[in-house]
C-alpha positions as a LaTeX table, in Angstrom:
\begin{tabular}{lrrr}
\hline
Residue & $x$ (\AA) & $y$ (\AA) & $z$ (\AA) \\
\hline
Unk1 & 18.80 & 61.73 & 46.20 \\
Unk2 & 21.65 & 61.84 & 48.72 \\
Unk3 & 23.10 & 64.66 & 50.78 \\
Unk4 & 26.88 & 64.36 & 50.39 \\
Unk5 & 28.69 & 66.79 & 52.73 \\
Unk6 & 32.40 & 67.46 & 52.89 \\
Unk7 & 33.54 & 65.80 & 56.12 \\
Unk8 & 36.23 & 68.27 & 57.11 \\
Unk9 & 37.33 & 69.62 & 60.47 \\
Unk10 & 34.70 & 72.37 & 60.53 \\
Unk11 & 31.93 & 69.87 & 59.83 \\
Unk12 & 32.99 & 67.61 & 62.71 \\
Unk13 & 33.42 & 70.53 & 65.14 \\
Unk14 & 29.96 & 71.92 & 64.41 \\
Unk15 & 28.36 & 68.51 & 64.58 \\
Unk16 & 29.98 & 67.77 & 67.96 \\
Unk17 & 29.07 & 71.24 & 69.26 \\
Unk18 & 25.36 & 70.73 & 68.52 \\
Unk19 & 25.33 & 67.15 & 69.81 \\
Unk20 & 27.13 & 68.14 & 73.03 \\
Unk21 & 24.64 & 70.97 & 73.52 \\
Unk22 & 21.74 & 68.56 & 73.16 \\
Unk23 & 23.20 & 66.33 & 75.89 \\
Unk24 & 23.21 & 69.09 & 78.50 \\
Unk25 & 20.27 & 69.24 & 80.93 \\
Unk26 & 17.64 & 71.92 & 80.48 \\
Unk27 & 17.96 & 75.04 & 82.64 \\
Unk28 & 15.81 & 78.15 & 82.95 \\
Unk29 & 18.84 & 80.43 & 82.79 \\
Unk30 & 20.25 & 78.88 & 79.60 \\
Unk31 & 17.42 & 77.47 & 77.47 \\
Unk32 & 18.15 & 75.65 & 74.22 \\
Unk33 & 16.10 & 76.62 & 71.16 \\
Unk34 & 16.29 & 75.40 & 67.56 \\
Unk35 & 15.09 & 77.39 & 64.55 \\
Unk36 & 14.57 & 76.30 & 60.97 \\
Unk37 & 12.70 & 77.74 & 58.00 \\
Unk38 & 10.28 & 75.71 & 55.91 \\
Unk39 & 8.66 & 76.93 & 52.66 \\
Unk40 & 5.07 & 75.81 & 52.05 \\
Unk41 & 2.86 & 75.89 & 49.00 \\
Unk42 & $-0.57$ & 77.43 & 49.34 \\
Unk43 & $-3.35$ & 75.55 & 47.57 \\
Unk44 & $-7.01$ & 76.29 & 47.08 \\
Unk45 & $-9.45$ & 73.46 & 46.47 \\
Unk46 & $-11.00$ & 73.33 & 43.00 \\
Unk47 & $-14.00$ & 71.15 & 43.85 \\
Unk48 & $-16.22$ & 70.96 & 46.88 \\
Unk49 & $-15.39$ & 67.97 & 49.05 \\
Unk50 & $-17.67$ & 65.98 & 51.29 \\
Unk51 & $-18.02$ & 67.05 & 54.91 \\
Unk52 & $-17.52$ & 64.72 & 57.81 \\
Unk53 & $-20.59$ & 62.75 & 58.77 \\
Unk54 & $-21.39$ & 59.96 & 61.25 \\
Unk55 & $-19.35$ & 56.96 & 60.17 \\
Unk56 & $-17.50$ & 58.90 & 57.44 \\
Unk57 & $-14.39$ & 61.07 & 57.51 \\
Unk58 & $-14.21$ & 64.35 & 55.61 \\
Unk59 & $-13.17$ & 63.93 & 51.99 \\
Unk60 & $-11.20$ & 66.46 & 49.95 \\
Unk61 & $-10.80$ & 66.26 & 46.17 \\
Unk62 & $-7.24$ & 65.92 & 44.84 \\
Unk63 & $-7.47$ & 68.80 & 42.32 \\
Unk64 & $-6.15$ & 72.15 & 43.49 \\
Unk65 & $-5.20$ & 75.65 & 42.34 \\
Unk66 & $-1.87$ & 77.19 & 43.35 \\
Unk67 & $-2.08$ & 80.27 & 45.56 \\
Unk68 & 1.59 & 81.14 & 45.98 \\
Unk69 & 3.92 & 80.29 & 48.83 \\
Unk70 & 4.62 & 81.20 & 52.44 \\
Unk71 & 7.23 & 80.40 & 55.08 \\
Unk72 & 7.04 & 78.72 & 58.46 \\
Unk73 & 9.61 & 79.45 & 61.14 \\
Unk74 & 9.83 & 76.15 & 62.98 \\
Unk75 & 11.03 & 77.09 & 66.46 \\
Unk76 & 11.19 & 74.45 & 69.18 \\
Unk77 & 12.85 & 74.07 & 72.56 \\
Unk78 & 13.82 & 70.38 & 72.34 \\
Unk79 & 14.51 & 70.05 & 76.07 \\
Unk80 & 11.08 & 71.27 & 77.19 \\
Unk81 & 8.88 & 70.78 & 74.12 \\
Unk82 & 7.97 & 74.47 & 73.94 \\
Unk83 & 7.05 & 75.72 & 70.47 \\
Unk84 & 7.19 & 79.24 & 69.05 \\
Unk85 & 6.46 & 78.16 & 65.50 \\
Unk86 & 4.73 & 80.74 & 63.33 \\
Unk87 & 4.09 & 81.55 & 59.68 \\
Unk88 & 5.32 & 84.52 & 57.64 \\
Unk89 & 5.01 & 85.63 & 54.04 \\
Unk90 & 8.72 & 84.98 & 53.44 \\
Unk91 & 11.99 & 84.23 & 55.22 \\
Unk92 & 13.83 & 87.47 & 54.51 \\
Unk93 & 16.18 & 89.15 & 56.98 \\
Unk94 & 13.52 & 91.22 & 58.74 \\
Unk95 & 11.37 & 88.13 & 59.26 \\
Unk96 & 14.33 & 86.34 & 60.79 \\
Unk97 & 14.99 & 89.34 & 63.04 \\
Unk98 & 11.38 & 89.28 & 64.22 \\
Unk99 & 11.65 & 85.56 & 64.93 \\
Unk100 & 14.77 & 86.13 & 67.04 \\
Unk101 & 13.00 & 88.88 & 68.98 \\
Unk102 & 10.05 & 86.57 & 69.56 \\
Unk103 & 12.40 & 84.01 & 71.07 \\
Unk104 & 14.15 & 86.64 & 73.20 \\
Unk105 & 10.82 & 87.93 & 74.53 \\
Unk106 & 9.76 & 84.37 & 75.39 \\
Unk107 & 12.74 & 83.98 & 77.76 \\
Unk108 & 13.01 & 87.33 & 79.59 \\
Unk109 & 14.79 & 85.83 & 82.61 \\
Unk110 & 17.35 & 83.78 & 80.70 \\
Unk111 & 20.99 & 84.71 & 81.16 \\
Unk112 & 21.71 & 83.56 & 77.64 \\
Unk113 & 19.80 & 81.59 & 75.02 \\
Unk114 & 21.48 & 78.80 & 73.10 \\
Unk115 & 20.07 & 78.71 & 69.59 \\
Unk116 & 20.72 & 76.13 & 66.87 \\
Unk117 & 20.70 & 77.61 & 63.36 \\
Unk118 & 21.51 & 76.56 & 59.83 \\
Unk119 & 23.80 & 78.62 & 57.60 \\
Unk120 & 21.52 & 81.03 & 55.75 \\
Unk121 & 22.96 & 84.46 & 54.97 \\
Unk122 & 20.15 & 86.05 & 57.01 \\
Unk123 & 21.32 & 84.33 & 60.21 \\
Unk124 & 23.56 & 87.15 & 61.36 \\
Unk125 & 23.75 & 90.31 & 63.45 \\
Unk126 & 23.11 & 92.59 & 60.48 \\
Unk127 & 19.55 & 91.27 & 60.09 \\
Unk128 & 18.70 & 92.42 & 63.62 \\
Unk129 & 20.57 & 95.73 & 63.31 \\
Unk130 & 18.76 & 96.61 & 60.09 \\
Unk131 & 15.39 & 95.78 & 61.65 \\
Unk132 & 15.79 & 97.34 & 65.11 \\
Unk133 & 18.73 & 99.69 & 64.88 \\
Unk134 & 22.38 & 99.15 & 65.76 \\
Unk135 & 22.05 & 99.35 & 69.55 \\
Unk136 & 18.90 & 97.27 & 69.97 \\
Unk137 & 19.95 & 94.78 & 67.33 \\
Unk138 & 23.27 & 94.20 & 69.05 \\
Unk139 & 21.56 & 93.90 & 72.44 \\
Unk140 & 19.24 & 91.20 & 71.12 \\
Unk141 & 22.04 & 89.35 & 69.32 \\
Unk142 & 24.16 & 89.25 & 72.47 \\
Unk143 & 21.40 & 87.40 & 74.30 \\
Unk144 & 22.07 & 84.40 & 72.09 \\
Unk145 & 24.85 & 81.86 & 71.87 \\
Unk146 & 24.83 & 80.76 & 68.24 \\
Unk147 & 25.38 & 77.09 & 67.41 \\
Unk148 & 25.55 & 76.59 & 63.65 \\
Unk149 & 24.88 & 73.18 & 62.17 \\
Unk150 & 27.47 & 71.81 & 59.74 \\
Unk151 & 27.33 & 73.22 & 56.23 \\
Unk152 & 25.31 & 70.93 & 54.00 \\
Unk153 & 24.35 & 68.97 & 57.08 \\
Unk154 & 21.39 & 70.41 & 59.01 \\
Unk155 & 20.26 & 67.04 & 60.34 \\
Unk156 & 21.36 & 67.78 & 63.97 \\
Unk157 & 18.93 & 70.72 & 64.12 \\
Unk158 & 15.74 & 69.73 & 66.02 \\
Unk159 & 13.98 & 72.57 & 64.19 \\
Unk160 & 14.69 & 70.80 & 60.91 \\
Unk161 & 13.19 & 67.57 & 62.27 \\
Unk162 & 10.13 & 69.51 & 63.42 \\
Unk163 & 9.68 & 71.18 & 60.05 \\
Unk164 & 10.09 & 67.88 & 58.20 \\
Unk165 & 7.27 & 66.36 & 60.24 \\
Unk166 & 4.99 & 69.29 & 59.50 \\
Unk167 & 5.91 & 69.78 & 55.84 \\
Unk168 & 2.88 & 69.53 & 53.58 \\
Unk169 & 1.05 & 71.32 & 50.83 \\
Unk170 & $-1.38$ & 73.88 & 52.24 \\
Unk171 & $-5.02$ & 73.77 & 51.23 \\
Unk172 & $-7.19$ & 76.89 & 51.19 \\
Unk173 & $-10.93$ & 77.33 & 51.00 \\
Unk174 & $-12.45$ & 77.70 & 47.54 \\
Unk175 & $-12.13$ & 81.18 & 46.07 \\
Unk176 & $-9.87$ & 83.21 & 43.80 \\
Unk177 & $-8.41$ & 85.22 & 46.69 \\
Unk178 & $-8.96$ & 83.41 & 50.00 \\
Unk179 & $-9.30$ & 85.78 & 52.95 \\
Unk180 & $-8.19$ & 85.29 & 56.54 \\
Unk181 & $-11.71$ & 84.31 & 57.48 \\
Unk182 & $-12.21$ & 81.84 & 54.65 \\
Unk183 & $-8.79$ & 80.17 & 54.50 \\
Unk184 & $-8.67$ & 77.03 & 56.54 \\
Unk185 & $-6.34$ & 74.08 & 57.00 \\
Unk186 & $-7.41$ & 70.45 & 57.04 \\
Unk187 & $-8.50$ & 69.31 & 60.46 \\
Unk188 & $-6.22$ & 67.17 & 62.58 \\
Unk189 & $-6.56$ & 63.51 & 61.74 \\
Unk190 & $-8.41$ & 63.94 & 58.44 \\
Unk191 & $-7.47$ & 61.74 & 55.52 \\
Unk192 & $-5.41$ & 63.37 & 52.75 \\
Unk193 & $-6.73$ & 63.55 & 49.19 \\
Unk194 & $-5.76$ & 60.53 & 47.07 \\
Unk195 & $-4.40$ & 61.08 & 43.57 \\
Unk196 & $-3.74$ & 58.69 & 40.73 \\
Unk197 & $-2.01$ & 55.41 & 41.51 \\
Unk198 & $-3.19$ & 55.77 & 45.10 \\
Unk199 & $-0.75$ & 58.58 & 45.93 \\
Unk200 & $-1.60$ & 60.75 & 48.89 \\
Unk201 & $-1.82$ & 64.35 & 47.79 \\
Unk202 & $-1.39$ & 67.35 & 50.05 \\
Unk203 & $-1.48$ & 66.98 & 53.80 \\
Unk204 & $-0.18$ & 64.33 & 56.14 \\
Unk205 & $-2.95$ & 62.10 & 57.54 \\
Unk206 & $-1.61$ & 62.51 & 61.08 \\
Unk207 & $-0.78$ & 66.18 & 61.45 \\
Unk208 & $-0.68$ & 67.44 & 65.01 \\
Unk209 & $-2.91$ & 70.34 & 66.10 \\
Unk210 & 0.17 & 72.59 & 66.26 \\
Unk211 & 1.09 & 71.72 & 62.68 \\
Unk212 & $-2.46$ & 72.39 & 61.50 \\
Unk213 & $-2.24$ & 75.78 & 63.17 \\
Unk214 & 1.04 & 76.50 & 61.36 \\
Unk215 & $-0.51$ & 75.78 & 57.98 \\
Unk216 & $-3.64$ & 77.79 & 58.78 \\
Unk217 & $-1.49$ & 80.79 & 59.66 \\
Unk218 & 0.50 & 80.35 & 56.45 \\
Unk219 & $-2.74$ & 80.41 & 54.50 \\
Unk220 & $-3.70$ & 83.73 & 56.08 \\
Unk221 & $-0.33$ & 85.31 & 55.32 \\
Unk222 & 0.44 & 83.79 & 51.89 \\
Unk223 & 1.25 & 85.94 & 48.91 \\
Unk224 & $-1.55$ & 86.77 & 46.51 \\
Unk225 & 0.52 & 88.60 & 43.89 \\
Unk226 & 0.20 & 86.04 & 41.12 \\
Unk227 & $-2.92$ & 84.97 & 39.31 \\
Unk228 & $-4.11$ & 81.47 & 40.00 \\
Unk229 & $-2.37$ & 78.80 & 37.95 \\
Unk230 & $-4.43$ & 76.32 & 35.95 \\
Unk231 & $-5.85$ & 73.43 & 37.88 \\
Unk232 & $-3.34$ & 70.63 & 38.42 \\
Unk233 & $-5.06$ & 67.40 & 37.46 \\
Unk234 & $-2.44$ & 65.12 & 38.87 \\
Unk235 & $-1.60$ & 66.69 & 42.22 \\
Unk236 & 2.11 & 67.26 & 41.57 \\
\hline
\end{tabular}
């Protein structure tokens, strides 16, 4: 499947704006931050796996039960490597507003914050005004210099690259309604479950600790409104 954008003047201007921003050196007064949303599926294991033992990695069975979905705000400062990534139940306007406030609070001494965003309808002043009131919402919004990626072309966004690396199905502990204490993510470096035809099912075999934390948080915050779906025998 290909992404086929319309290469018009707006596309080129936005692309060059983001690329020029990425070439500038990092400064404390004008940090550069990228934000992207990533939906994740929440899965519970159907069968007990085998724990890690001397000479053997942990093994997780490929069958799972669906437990709804969650969202991860992938927030990264590409110049410094700082991450403010966190999980939420959804990506609605108020969640976006809270993410923007989190970024603002992280840079209290910045004169202005350059932020790279996609083109969702929640990425606007109204989201912050509805969440925090007209005055406070406008104050927060004015702290940012918005750099939109081209429409149908989010590839220049470092947040998108970050979310692509961490994208995986989430696995919960066994149970019909996993709680915050029982829901866990696969440990860093563990091997993913293997489905039919040798396909890897679920998590990436080389997830970073930060990515494992993202998924664990998503598991704690995931929706539990639907009953569990039947077990998927094929991992798709």
